[in-house]
N, C-alpha and C positions, 0 to 999 in steps of 0.2 A: 901565861895561859898554857895549860897542858894540851897535849895532842887530843884530837877528837877521834882518832883511829884506835879502836880497841879490838885486839885479836886474840885475847886470852880470857879465860873465865874459870870460876870455881863453882861447883855445885855441892852444896852442903847436904850430904845424904847419910849422916852418921847417927841420927836419932833412933830411938827404939820404936817409935810409932805406937806407944802403948794404947792411945785412945782410938787406934784403928784396928785393934784386935777384934775378931780373929784373923783379919786379912793379913796382919803383919806377923802372924805366928811362924810363917815359913818363908818370909821375904821382907826386905826392907821397904820402907814407905815409897821410895823412888821406883820400886818395881811393881807397884799396884797398878792394875789396869782399870781405867775408867770404862765401865760397861758400855759396850757399843762401839768402842774405838779400836779394839783389837791390839792395842799396844800399851806398854807401861808409860807412866808419867815421864820418866827420864828420856824415853825415845822422842817424845814430843819436844822436850827441852833441848836435846841435842840438835834436832832438826832446826829449831828456832835459832839457836846460837850460830849454827853454820850459815843459815840464810842471812844473818846479820854481820857476817864477816869474820867470825871467830874461827881460828884454826887450831887452837890448843885448849883443851878442857881438863881440869883437875877435878876428879870426883872424890870428895872426902867421905870415906865409908866408916862404918862401925858395926852396928847391929846386922848380923847375917851378911857381912861384906862379900863372902864367897859367892852368894847367889847373884849379886850384881856383877861381880867380876866374871863369873861364868857366862852370864848373858852378854856382856860386852865382847867376849871372845867369839861368840857366834852371831852377834847382831850385824845387820847391814847398816853401817854408819854412813853419814853423808860423806861424799867424796872430799878428800883433802883434810878431813877432821881427825886430829890426833887426840885420843882420850887416855888419860893416865889415872890410876886410882892410888890413893894413899889411905892407910887404915889407922884409925886412932886405937891404940892399945887399951885406952881407958877413956871414958867420956870427958871431953874437954870443955863442953859448953859451946854455944854458937860462936862466941868471940874467939875462944881458944881453938875451935875447929877451923875458923877462917885463917887464923895466924899459922896454924899447922899446915894447912893446904897451900897457903901463899908461898911457903918455902919451896914448893915444887913448881911454881910458875916458871916457864922457860925464859921470860923476859922481865925480870924483877924491876927494871928501870922504866917500865911502861905501865899505863893504866890497865885495869882489869874489871870485868863484870863479876858479879856473884849472884847466886839465886838459891833460895831454899829448894829442896828437892820435892816439895809438895805443892808447888805453885803451877797452876794451869792458866796460861794467858798467852797472848802474842801481840806485841806492838813494836814500834820502831825503836830498837836499842840504839841505832845510829843517832836518832834525834835526841835521845836521852844523853848520849855521850857528848853531843854538841852543847846541850844545855849545861852539862857538868863543866865543860871546858870554858864556856862563856862566863861562868860565874867564878872561875878559878877555885872551885870547891875541892876539898880534900875527899869528901864522900857525898854522893847523891843518892837519895832514896827514891824509888818509884812509889807514888801515892795512889791508892785505890779508894773508891767510895762504894763499898759493898752495900747491898740492899738490906735494910732493916727487916728482920723476920716477922714484923707485926704491921698491921695496918695503922695508919695515923689519921688524925683529924686536923683540919684547918679551922681556925676561928677568926672572927673579926675583932676590932678593938673594943667591942662591947661584950665579948665572950660568947657570941652566937656562933654555932658551928656552921661553916659554909661549905665544907666538902670532906669527903673521905678518900684517902689515898692508900692503896694497897701496896705494901712493901716498897716504900720509896728508897732511893739511895740515901745513905747517911750524909748529913751536912758536914760531918767531920771526916777528913781524909785519914786513912790508916796506912801504916807501913806495909807495902805490898810484898816485901821479902825479895826484892830485886834491887841491885845496887850497881853503881859505877864507883870505883875507887881509884884515886891517884896513887902513884908508886909509894909515897911516904905513909900511906894509911896503915900498911901492915905493921910498921914499927910502933903504932899507937895502940895496937890490940893487946888484950891481956893474954897471958899464957894459958889461962883457963878462966871460964866464966862467960858472962853475957856482955857483948859489946854494946847492946842497947841500954845498959845501965851504967856503962863506964865510958867508952870511947865516944859514943854519939852525944851524950850530954856535954862532954868536954868540948867537942867540935861545935855544938850549937852555941855554947857560951862564947866561943871565939869567932862565931859567924863564918865557919868553914864547912857547914853542913847545908846541903841544898835539897829541895824536894821537887820532883818532877811528876806532874799530874798525868796519870795514864789517860789518854784521850777518851772523851765521852763515847759510849757505845762499844768500847772494847771489853770483851769478856775477861773476867778475872775471878779466880777462886783459889783459896788455900784449902787443900784436902787434909783437914786436921782430924776428922773423926768419921765414923760410919755414916752419920747423917750428911756430912759434906759430900761423901762419895755418892750417895743416892741422889742428892740434889744436883750435883754436877752432871750425873748421867742424864737426868731429866732436862736440865738446862741446855746441855750440848745437843741432845736429840732435838729439842725445839729449835735451837739455833741453826743446826744443819738442815732441819726440815724447812 
């Protein structure tokens, strides 16, 4: 069983964010501010990681890396948190980006967290790391159940409509873009390409891949396009209100 203490993490911030233009014309996706929060997404993520016991973060950069690096030089980071950037000279894909960033982890023999740079959520990563260790998994994915963007109907066994439900959670969990990895995971990643099409299916076949359900009621959203940004602003305003 691996250790449940995780003190290092990778943030994947190398994508071009093309679906978020024009917001990403002058900044990487991680530097986009959710309206009403006053801070970019990565600031929220760094605060969260520090609160969960992380002391070292590697940020994998690509598109407009200098904007993120300049912000880090001036930002007021959580006390005791060390942040280092690595820059992909060419796009490596998510799997290749993870492998590239993992080489900079200060403790390669220890487990690590990873998250995509466009994820807005907050839950107990410590519970997720315990779940990962208890199952002796090589990789554990956080699983979210985002709301379906349409209303649905319920019917009885005779086909009569019994109820209307506005935007219910999907019954199928999705990959939430947040992970716990054991030390040997990095060696299974491709040099370039998508780990979700290579490494994860391999681990699933070998029963070494686990899924941790984000607790019900926890806010989660991937900021993938302009509509997501607008929806996140409305949802967070309602949540904080």
